C-alpha positions in Angstrom: -0.1 -1.1 16.1 1.5 -0.8 20.3 3.2 -3.9 20.6 5.9 -4.8 23.5 8.4 -4.6 21.3 11.2 -2.1 20.4 10.7 -0.8 17.0 11.9 1.7 14.4 9.9 4.0 12.8 10.0 5.8 9.4 7.6 8.6 7.5 8.1 10.2 4.3 7.5 13.3 3.9 5.7 13.5 0.1 3.3 16.7 -0.5 0.1 15.8 1.7 1.2 13.3 3.4 3.1 13.1 6.3 4.6 10.7 8.8 7.1 11.6 11.3 11.1 10.7 9.9 13.5 9.1 11.4 12.0 9.0 14.8 12.1 6.3 17.7 9.4 4.7 18.8 9.9 3.1 21.3 7.1 0.6 22.4 5.6 0.1 18.2 6.5 -3.1 16.6 6.0 -1.2 13.3 5.1 1.5 10.7 2.2 1.6 7.6 1.7 3.4 5.2 -1.7 4.4 3.8 -2.6 3.8 0.1 -5.0 6.9 -0.7 -2.7 9.0 -2.2 -1.5 10.0 -5.2 1.7 8.8 -5.6 1.3 5.7 -2.5 4.3 3.5 -4.1 6.9 6.1 -3.8 6.4 6.3 -0.4 7.5 2.4 1.0 9.8 2.6 -2.0 11.5 5.0 0.4 12.0 3.7 2.8 12.8 0.4 1.8 15.4 1.6 0.3 16.9 4.3 3.3 15.8 1.4 6.5 16.0 -1.8 5.1 15.8 -5.0 7.9 16.1 -2.0 10.3 12.0 -1.9 10.4 8.9 -3.1 9.4 7.3 -1.5 6.4 3.2 -2.1 5.9 1.1 -1.1 3.3 -2.2 0.5 4.7 -5.6 0.5 3.1 -5.1 -1.5 0.7 -9.1 -2.4 -0.9 -8.1 -5.1 -3.6 -5.0 -8.4 -4.6 -3.8 -5.9 -7.1 -2.0 -3.7 -4.7 -1.4 -5.8 -2.8 1.2 -7.0 -5.1 2.5 -3.8 -5.7 3.0 -3.1 -1.9 4.9 -6.3 -2.1 7.2 -5.6 -4.4 7.0 -1.5 -3.7 9.2 -3.6 -0.4 6.1 -3.7 1.9 5.9 -7.1 4.7 2.3 -6.8 6.5 -1.1 -5.6 4.8 -4.7 -4.2 6.2 -7.4 -2.8 4.5 -10.5 -1.5 6.2 -12.7 -4.0 4.4 -13.2 -6.8 3.8 -12.0 -8.5 0.3 -11.2 -12.7 0.2 -8.4 -12.3 -2.7 -6.6 -9.5 -1.2 -5.9 -12.4 1.4 -5.2 -14.6 -0.5 -3.1 -13.1 -2.7 -0.6 -11.7 0.8 -1.4 -16.0 1.8 0.1 -17.0 -1.3 3.1 -15.1 -0.6 4.0 -15.5 3.0 2.4 -12.1 3.6 1.1 -11.0 7.2 -3.0 -9.9 6.4 -4.7 -8.3 8.8 -8.6 -6.9 6.9 -10.6 -4.9 8.4 -14.1 -6.5 9.4 -16.7 -5.1 11.3 -20.1 -7.6 11.9 -19.9 -11.5 13.2 -19.8 -12.9 9.8 -17.6 -10.9 8.2 -14.8 -11.7 11.1 -15.7 -15.2 10.7 -15.2 -15.1 7.5 -11.3 -13.1 7.4 -10.1 -15.3 9.6 -11.4 -18.5 8.1 -9.9 -17.5 4.6 -7.1 -17.0 6.6 -6.5 -13.4 8.2 -3.4 -13.4 11.1 -5.2 -11.3 12.6 -9.0 -9.1 12.4 -9.1 -5.3 12.1 -12.2 -4.5 13.4 -12.9 -1.0 12.4 -15.2 1.1 13.4 -14.8 -0.1 16.0 -15.2 2.6 18.4 -18.6 4.0 16.5 -20.8 0.2 17.8 -19.8 0.3 21.5 -15.6 0.2 21.6 -14.3 -2.1 24.3 -17.7 -4.2 24.9 -18.2 -5.0 21.4 -15.2 -6.7 21.5 -16.0 -8.3 24.3 -19.2 -9.1 23.3 -17.6 -10.5 19.6 -14.5 -12.7 21.4 -17.8 -14.9 22.5 -18.4 -16.3 20.5 -15.1 -16.3 18.8 -12.4 -16.6 22.0 -10.4 -18.0 18.8 -9.7 -15.1 16.9 -7.0 -12.5 17.3 -8.3 -8.7 17.1 -6.9 -5.2 16.3 -9.6 -2.7 17.0 -9.2 0.0 15.4 -11.3 3.7 15.3 -12.0 5.4 18.3 -8.2 3.7 20.0 -7.6 6.0 22.7 -5.4 6.9 26.0 -8.0 6.2 27.9 -9.8 3.3 26.3 -6.9 1.6 25.0 -6.5 -0.2 28.3 -10.3 -1.8 28.0 -9.9 -2.7 24.3 -6.8 -4.7 25.5 -9.1 -6.4 28.5 -11.7 -6.7 26.8 -9.8 -9.4 24.6 -7.5 -7.4 22.3 -4.6 -9.2 20.8 -3.5 -5.2 19.5 -4.3 -2.2 18.6 -4.2 0.7 16.3 -3.7 3.3 16.1 -3.8 6.6 14.2 -5.1 10.6 15.0 -4.9 10.4 18.2 -1.4 9.1 18.9 0.1 11.6 16.1 -1.0 14.8 16.4 -1.2 16.4 13.2 -0.7 20.4 14.6 2.6 18.7 16.0 3.3 16.8 12.9 3.4 19.7 10.7 5.6 22.6 13.4 7.7 19.5 13.3 7.9 19.1 16.7 8.1 15.1 17.1 8.9 15.7 20.1 5.2 15.6 21.6 4.3 12.7 19.3 6.6 10.4 21.2 5.2 11.5 24.7 2.1 10.3 23.5 3.6 6.9 22.0 5.6 6.4 25.5 2.4 7.2 27.4 0.1 5.0 25.3 2.3 2.3 26.3 2.8 2.7 29.4 -1.2 2.4 29.1 -0.6 -1.3 27.5 1.8 -3.2 30.1 0.3 -1.5 32.3 -3.3 -3.6 31.5 -1.4 -6.7 30.4 0.3 -6.7 33.7 -0.4 -9.7 35.5 -2.6 -8.3 38.6 -2.4 -10.3 42.1 1.2 -10.1 41.6 4.0 -8.8 41.2 4.9 -8.7 37.4 
């Protein structure tokens, strides 16, 4: 998730699950570990043990409240889900953790927000209109914080923010699989910097100095 702040992105290489390790991405606020691999809880435990309070660790692809609770015990502080499950939101609220559930339709978006979501992940946003869809959702729901996921890239990230997104979530468009496999983390860092510049430009007030 792109934020206008500084943070350290860390990761753990485990079999087919590879993420940048000890790499600083200026402008990236947090890092989430996707819970869809064979040993999901090894990743947050190892990262939390090594980096402690130097980073904010989150869990992604969380499908149920039981997984959410296990992730909390492993060190996760925020949670992202691909779909709406109210019981997962309730679990996160119970333990005062940040929760960003996935939703797509207006009914799902409103249900997620009323259930206590801190932000609502609009997924897969790129498949249903991209920035135009965010703008359409924001018309009846200007009070709901929306984070588009899926289809966000350097060419449209500014459009998403101008359409009303409070933040964006970026995956493969920032973490180049080939560069990662070859250990060329500087390529990923440069892409992250480009995203940050695009975000800063989009949020810069118009008609005057920033």
